[in-house]
PAROVO-127247 format. One line per field, with one value per residue (C-alpha): x, y, z; residue in one letter. Coordinates in pm, 1 decimal, padded with zeros to 6 digits. Example, Ala and Ser with C-alpha at 12.3 -4.5 7.8 and 13.67 -1.06 7.14 Angstrom:
<rs>
px = (01230.0/01367.0)
py = (-00450.0/-00106.0)
pz = (00780.0/00714.0)
res = (A/S)
</rs>
This chain:
<rs>
px = (-01726.9/-01469.4/-01301.9/-01472.2/-01291.3/-01124.8/-01333.4/-01031.3/-00685.9/-00428.9/-00172.0/00144.4/00434.4/00771.2/01086.3/01367.5/01128.7/01374.7/01308.3/00929.6/00839.9/00839.3/00596.8/00393.3/00337.2/00252.2/-00011.0/-00158.3/-00176.9/-00379.6/-00650.8/-00997.6/-01152.1/-01464.9/-01393.8/-01086.4/-00844.5/-00496.3/-00193.5/00007.4/00354.1/00518.3/00888.8/00979.3/01347.3/01459.0/01840.1/01843.8/01746.8/01371.7/01288.8/01508.7/01361.2/01007.2/01061.9/01201.5/00903.2/00642.4/00769.5/00600.3/00303.6/-00064.3/-00102.9/-00204.4/-00120.4/00180.4/00526.5/00600.5/00945.1/01008.7/01331.0/01410.8/01251.8/00958.7/00771.0/00473.6/00196.9/00361.4/00398.0/00033.5/-00080.5/00123.5/-00056.1/-00394.2/-00306.4/-00243.2/-00521.3/-00818.3/-01025.8/-01372.1/-01214.0/-00853.0/-00700.4/-00375.1/-00145.3/00194.5/00490.1/00586.4/00266.2/00161.6/-00161.2/-00285.5/-00415.8/-00704.4/-00813.6/-00792.6/-01063.8/-01283.2/-01234.1/-01329.1/-01644.5/-01741.4/-01703.8/-01918.0/-02187.7/-02223.3/-02171.2/-01879.3/-01619.7/-01343.9/-01300.5/-01005.5/-00865.0/-00888.0/-00621.0/-00739.8/-00382.1/-00099.3/00229.4/00444.9/00699.7/00560.0/00716.9/00560.9/00218.7/00244.7/00345.6/00066.1/-00187.7/-00073.1/-00086.9/-00438.9/-00556.5/-00416.3/-00583.8/-00920.3/-00897.9/-00799.5/-00964.2/-01331.4/-01349.9/-01596.5/-01515.8/-01288.1/-01190.0/-00861.5/-00659.6/-00431.0/-00250.5/-00467.2/-00761.9/-01003.4/-01111.4/-01371.2/-01185.7/-01338.3/-01247.5/-00893.6/-00832.2/-00982.7/-00744.1/-00456.6/-00512.0/-00338.3/00014.6/00151.0/00483.7/00339.4/00049.4/-00143.1/-00385.7/-00629.1/-00658.2/-00727.0/-00988.1/-01161.5/-01203.5/-01373.7/-01622.1/-01795.7/-01890.4/-01609.2/-01607.5/-01380.0/-01362.6/-01166.3/-00886.8/-00591.0/-00242.0/00041.5/00404.4/00646.6/00746.2/01108.0/01350.5/01302.4/01050.2/01156.4/00964.6/01166.0/01118.0/01202.5/00936.8/00674.2/00752.9/00731.4/00393.7/00269.5/00381.5/00194.8/-00120.1/-00071.9/00004.5/-00114.7/-00492.8/-00578.6/-00500.4/-00601.9/-00238.3/-00219.3/-00544.0/-00410.5/-00093.9/-00303.8/-00505.5/-00190.0/-00046.9/-00358.9/-00366.0/-00000.5/-00036.0/-00323.4/-00113.1/00168.5/-00062.8/-00185.3/00171.2/00272.4/-00012.6/00097.9/00458.3/00351.0/00125.7/00407.1/00651.3/00432.6/00334.6/00692.6/00980.4/01257.9/01143.5/01414.0/01326.5/01355.2/01609.0/01426.5/01094.4/01258.6/01444.9/01143.2/00931.8/01197.9/01234.2/00858.8/00768.2/01081.3/00988.0/00631.1/00750.0/00999.0/00728.1/00492.9/00764.9/00864.1/00503.0/00453.8/00788.8/00674.9/00362.5/00560.2/00821.8/00556.3/00389.3/00727.3/00805.3/00455.8/00478.6/00826.5/00670.5/00873.2/00789.4/00565.9/00732.4/00901.4/00800.4/01111.6/00935.5/00612.6/00614.2/00305.6/00238.1/00024.0/-00229.0/-00483.6/-00280.1/-00276.1/-00131.7/-00464.9/-00619.2/-00367.6/-00422.1/-00185.7/-00019.0/00110.2/00246.3/00433.8/00590.9/00733.4/00548.6/00782.5/00620.4/00745.5)
py = (-02085.4/-01920.5/-01600.4/-01283.7/-01113.5/-00778.5/-00491.1/-00329.3/-00423.8/-00151.1/-00247.8/-00034.5/-00101.4/00000.6/00094.3/00305.0/00406.7/00423.6/00790.4/00762.8/00427.3/00562.8/00843.9/00611.3/00360.6/00641.1/00779.8/00432.1/00370.2/00689.5/00580.5/00518.5/00220.0/00047.9/-00325.4/-00538.8/-00419.8/-00504.3/-00350.8/-00536.9/-00393.4/-00515.5/-00438.4/-00440.3/-00522.1/-00204.0/-00170.6/00042.5/-00044.9/-00004.8/-00356.5/-00331.1/00003.8/-00119.8/-00435.6/-00233.0/00002.2/-00274.1/-00455.5/-00185.2/-00125.7/-00208.7/-00278.7/-00617.4/-00769.8/-00886.5/-00778.6/-00929.9/-00912.2/-00944.9/-01103.7/-00798.4/-00482.7/-00573.8/-00244.1/-00086.6/-00275.7/-00612.8/-00522.2/-00414.3/-00742.3/-00932.8/-00736.3/-00809.9/-01177.6/-01193.6/-00960.0/-01075.6/-00757.0/-00689.2/-00384.0/-00319.4/00028.3/00123.1/00376.6/00513.6/00478.2/00846.9/00976.6/01173.7/00975.6/01071.8/00760.0/00967.6/01046.0/00674.6/00610.5/00859.1/00652.9/00337.8/00489.8/00632.7/00286.9/00126.9/00395.3/00403.0/00026.6/00081.7/-00183.4/00070.7/00429.3/00637.0/00934.4/01238.9/01479.9/01837.7/01965.3/01729.1/01769.3/01616.5/01770.6/01928.4/01666.0/01382.7/01550.6/01583.4/01217.9/01102.7/01308.2/01151.3/00800.0/00868.6/00988.1/00671.0/00448.5/00621.2/00577.5/00210.2/00063.0/00005.7/00272.3/00548.4/00862.5/01130.0/00909.5/01002.9/00689.1/00706.1/00460.0/00591.2/00353.2/00149.7/-00182.9/-00438.3/-00731.9/-00994.7/-00788.7/-00729.9/-01099.8/-01183.0/-00935.5/-01091.4/-01420.2/-01260.2/-01401.8/-01233.7/-01047.2/-00710.3/-00625.6/-00301.2/-00292.1/-00038.2/-00243.8/-00557.2/-00375.8/-00248.1/-00609.2/-00711.1/-00434.0/-00119.7/-00005.7/00249.9/00600.6/00873.6/01113.9/01440.8/01392.5/01578.6/01511.5/01601.9/01678.2/01387.1/01329.4/01224.4/01130.5/01158.1/00997.8/00667.2/00746.8/00861.8/00893.6/00527.0/00406.1/00636.4/00510.8/00151.0/00225.2/00382.2/00075.1/-00149.6/00053.4/00052.8/-00314.2/-00523.8/-00487.6/-00374.5/-00459.1/-00110.4/-00013.7/-00304.4/-00193.1/00162.7/00026.8/-00164.0/00149.2/00357.4/00093.7/00103.4/00484.9/00515.7/00243.2/00444.0/00761.0/00570.7/00464.4/00822.3/00954.1/00689.2/00791.5/01156.3/01064.2/00865.5/01146.3/01399.5/01170.5/01130.1/01497.3/01637.4/01530.1/01672.9/01508.4/01477.1/01282.1/01489.3/01377.2/01541.5/01378.5/01034.8/01077.1/01215.0/00922.5/00671.5/00829.9/00859.4/00505.4/00361.7/00532.7/00405.2/00049.9/00063.9/00189.8/-00091.3/-00355.3/-00222.6/-00231.0/-00587.9/-00681.3/-00538.4/-00755.2/-01060.8/-01008.5/-00982.6/-01300.7/-01478.2/-01368.8/-01464.3/-01809.3/-01848.9/-01788.1/-01482.8/-01441.4/-01153.2/-01149.3/-01374.9/-01358.0/-01408.6/-01411.2/-01343.7/-01215.7/-01179.1/-00840.9/-00834.6/-01094.0/-01086.9/-01301.0/-01660.3/-01951.8/-02136.0/-01837.3/-01866.1/-02233.4/-02359.5/-02020.9/-02081.0/-02419.2/-02262.8/-01966.2/-01948.5/-01691.4/-01553.2/-01297.5/-00938.3)
pz = (02510.5/02281.5/02395.6/02260.5/01974.9/02042.7/01914.9/01750.6/01624.5/01559.6/01295.3/01303.9/01061.3/01204.0/01014.6/01158.5/01437.3/01724.2/01791.8/01807.9/01970.0/02327.8/02244.1/02021.6/02301.6/02546.1/02307.0/02257.6/02632.4/02673.3/02427.1/02568.9/02391.4/02519.2/02515.4/02457.4/02190.3/02070.8/01902.3/01639.7/01582.0/01260.4/01245.4/00876.2/00910.4/01086.7/01082.9/01400.6/01758.8/01703.9/01829.9/02137.9/02242.8/02179.5/02383.9/02672.7/02663.7/02637.0/02948.1/03155.7/02927.5/02967.6/02594.6/02456.4/02119.8/01921.6/01813.4/01472.2/01311.5/00939.1/00820.4/00604.4/00470.6/00243.0/00228.4/00399.8/00216.5/00286.8/00654.5/00680.2/00523.7/00782.0/01052.0/00894.0/00882.9/01256.6/01371.9/01578.5/01597.3/01460.2/01295.7/01199.0/01207.3/01031.5/01196.8/01095.6/01330.7/01306.8/01476.8/01170.5/01199.8/01549.4/01729.3/01866.2/01509.8/01435.4/01692.9/01504.9/01188.0/01377.6/01527.2/01187.9/01029.6/01302.6/01303.2/00922.6/00868.2/00630.4/00550.2/00481.8/00598.9/00478.5/00663.2/00435.0/00555.4/00599.0/00558.2/00462.5/00649.8/00378.0/00143.5/-00174.2/-00403.8/-00202.8/-00203.3/-00580.9/-00619.7/-00388.5/-00581.7/-00909.4/-00759.9/-00627.6/-00968.5/-01126.0/-00865.3/-00901.8/-01280.1/-01280.8/-00970.9/-00894.9/-00625.3/-00540.1/-00737.8/-00589.6/-00297.1/-00129.9/-00060.2/00241.0/00464.7/00750.5/00715.2/00925.8/00776.1/00881.7/01037.1/00806.9/00498.9/00627.7/00683.0/00343.3/00183.1/00379.4/00195.2/-00102.6/-00122.3/-00435.1/-00413.8/-00526.1/-00294.3/-00319.6/-00028.2/-00170.9/-00489.4/-00285.5/-00077.7/-00391.7/-00506.5/-00179.9/-00106.5/-00226.3/00124.3/00133.5/00274.9/00406.4/00699.2/00731.0/00983.9/01123.4/00986.4/01223.7/01151.9/01175.4/01537.9/01481.0/01205.2/00831.1/00598.8/00445.6/00127.7/-00170.7/-00546.0/-00602.1/-00355.3/-00504.5/-00855.1/-00730.4/-00571.4/-00894.3/-01093.0/-00847.7/-00899.7/-01275.4/-01332.9/-01037.7/-01053.6/-01405.6/-01768.7/-01877.2/-01963.3/-02210.0/-02369.4/-02395.6/-02556.4/-02812.1/-02887.2/-02930.3/-03161.8/-03377.2/-03389.1/-03485.7/-03747.4/-03894.5/-03886.9/-04059.8/-04341.9/-04387.2/-04389.7/-04643.7/-04872.7/-04848.6/-04932.9/-05241.2/-05357.9/-05316.0/-05498.3/-05805.9/-05818.1/-05824.1/-06048.8/-05827.7/-05506.6/-05236.1/-04919.0/-04600.9/-04345.7/-04053.0/-04136.6/-04154.7/-03827.0/-03640.8/-03762.1/-03652.6/-03309.6/-03257.2/-03356.3/-03193.1/-02865.8/-02882.0/-02952.0/-02664.5/-02428.2/-02526.2/-02496.8/-02154.9/-02038.6/-02156.6/-02001.5/-01666.5/-01673.2/-01783.0/-01511.5/-01243.1/-01368.3/-01361.8/-01005.3/-00889.8/-01049.8/-00901.5/-00556.7/-00463.5/-00093.5/00004.0/00345.5/00598.0/00963.6/01174.0/01511.9/01701.1/02056.6/02274.2/02432.5/02748.1/02863.5/02579.2/02340.0/02462.1/02267.9/02265.2/02083.5/01801.9/01725.6/01456.5/01448.8/01801.4/01697.2/01407.4/01586.6/01938.2/02146.4/02412.5/02635.6/02652.5)
res = (M/P/E/P/M/P/V/L/S/L/V/I/P/L/Y/R/S/S/G/S/V/D/S/L/V/S/R/L/E/A/L/E/V/V/G/E/W/E/V/I/F/V/D/D/G/S/P/D/D/T/V/E/R/L/R/A/R/L/R/Y/S/S/L/N/G/L/L/I/R/H/G/R/N/Y/G/E/H/N/A/V/L/T/G/Y/R/H/S/L/G/L/H/V/L/N/L/D/D/D/L/Q/N/P/P/E/E/G/L/R/L/W/R/W/A/V/D/H/E/L/D/V/V/Y/G/D/Y/R/V/K/R/H/A/A/W/R/N/L/G/S/R/F/A/N/R/T/A/N/S/L/L/D/L/P/S/R/L/Y/L/S/S/F/R/C/V/D/G/A/V/A/R/R/V/A/E/Y/T/G/P/Y/P/Y/I/D/G/L/L/S/Q/C/T/R/E/I/G/S/L/P/V/Q/H/D/A/R/F/A/G/E/S/N/Y/N/Y/R/R/L/I/R/L/W/L/N/I/L/T/S/F/S/I/M/P/L/R/V/A/S/L/L/G/F/L/F/A/L/L/G/L/I/A/M/A/I/V/F/A/D/F/F/S/R/S/N/Y/V/P/G/W/W/S/V/M/S/A/I/L/L/F/G/G/I/H/S/L/M/L/G/L/M/G/E/Y/L/G/R/V/F/L/T/V/S/A/K/P/Q/S/F/V/R/S/L/E/A/V/G/A/L/R/Q/E/N/Q/L/G/K/Q/A/E/T/Y/P/L/P/R/I)
</rs>
């Protein structure tokens, strides 16, 4: 008989997490979960001693699961997909490494998903403990996602989510270089809900998110799972072409009605700047799509798994099948 699947897999991306891994593991060890469960740590190319400190802590831990190391930093969504790919649980729960997502609240998400038979449950923060600029950027990204993706209306999208295991592993089949997990989930299921949860202050260190990462996330939302921007560009082109024809008719009428007509420099320059800006915006948008298609066709890697290390007794090589043949599985 095959081994029973764990009831829950916790996927935790790590990056510059040296100051929080000890407390993170302690909080995980204190969780009360009925049945077998596992934790999958995905180190996303941390330049500090995150992996060394985690290994040292896990040698004396009761946790089961995997420690996965990426070859370099690929980003949070890529790291989460790697965790999905290697998960075994009936449900998969995402947690942050900085303890802003309390693990105890994560169990509430899991129980809510089980009790209400939902494929995805997002944590809806009662009060967000982020900087004002990041809250504003997240709100704008959420509005964009709700407008472009096939999601329930007014749904808050956060990285604190519980996903049905089958859906998570189906999403993990995506191998493109620009993943956006919420967009992938929206293409697999409509059984999506949310639950108000607590959001704690960051335990240690500083956030790795900055303006550049938020802009990159927004571009992923905008261009990876919808052609709506191209349709908007076509509509803008048509509207401005119509305005140009109307303006041309007005200029001709004014020219034939007055003998001392002198063309206006300001009107010419404003028209050039306006239409030139619109053309540049459209070309940049089409170039963004074309560049992403080129990198996808060129097989830009989504991530590279440097190593897999088994944590505890739950993960056995015979459970991993071909995966165990591909990667060495030293025990921590």
